[in-house]
C-alpha positions, 0 to 999 in steps of 0.5 A: 679720555682727555683732550687738550685744549687750544693752548695744550692744556689738559683738564684733569677731573676733580676727583684725580686732583683731589686723590693725587694733587695738582703736580705731575711728572710727565714720562715719555715712553714709546708711543705713549705718555704717562703722568705720575703724581710728583713727589712732595720732596723729590730729593729726600725721597730719592735719597731715602730710596737709594739708601734702602736699595743700598745704592748709597755709593752711586751718584745722585744723577745715576740713581735718577737714571736708574729710577727712570728707567725702572719707572719706564719698565713698570709703566710698560709692564702694567700697560700689558 
């Protein structure tokens, strides 16, 4: 279990930082928060995923929304 200090900071264990880096995206889902490692180049990764998924005709904003929705579904699924 992790706790916030008086300033609201959470200290991640060294092993977690070494494996996943120091930057994370906070995903808010109903009744839970999930930390995901931040991509090194989010726009480049997003464009690649869009091409691979055949989504080149969607706007970047629409693709980001779809990815966010899918991420929340995957987290919920993995948590049971």
